[in-house]
C-alpha angles and dihedrals in degrees: 000000000000113000117247105253090214088073097046120109110251111131125083114218091247093052092046091050090051096048092051099038091237124138109256090228089057093049090046088055093050094054094042138076115255131180093340096312124131115241113271087221121035105215119228090235130017103196109064093015108241132164130213129222086260090054089049090056090047091054091047091053091046091049091053091049092050104035104033103028101025092224105178120245092239090057092047091050091047090051092048091050090050094050095044090053099042102035102026090229120162094191104030095160090062103027098050126061109233130200127187142189091203092264105055141024121238140189121201107231122176089342096308129104110238114202103222095184088061094050098260103324110158118236131190103197129114116257138193120249104154093123092053090055087077086077117082117206137198123237090276090055096251118137118260104165137020126200104208123205117261100179131023098335099258119152095236096057117128117282095218096124127058138183107213120166090216094059128066091343091297094302120138114279137169105278099227097035107035089225116151113252090211094056092050091052093045089057092045090051089051091061106268114139126237089246090057092049091049090053095044095049098034091230136122126277087241091060093051092046092050091051091051093045091050096049099040090055085085091066094046093049 
């Protein structure tokens, strides 16, 4: 059976950190063993260290939990332990759809919200999951596309750039065109104007500007 490309090793740690706006030291900590703890993210390949698209989604979800909702690491590890035990999932951060109220993590199971940071306690409150809507999933619930942030990391940012393992080897591209963000920025750096790029790629000025903004974040970081 053909191997699912979403699980293949294809991202260096530095590239994944850039795509997700996460410090490389933080990402390295998430995929490594520390003080007897299992890695929060099991990398697709250890030597050399390479991440898969699934790993990329896991890191995105983890970044949202930590940066936007300030979920503590002990609670995240407790939730991962619970899911791995109860659902036999090797990549729970990507394969399960989480919700949160800013204090706890939840999974929706058979219509009920199960508080996985309280070992399966059922909750009935409304929760926020706007950040996690930037992940598109297939009918089985597995991630197929990720809309990374290109500005300040707010959930309502434009969805003009995607990371899709089926397009351009999983590198960021314009969502509606499939054009490599890196190629656009290379031409821009070489002196071509935004107007020229708009004409060549038959896209909008907003798409070109978003590609440039996204890629040039690396230099500003």
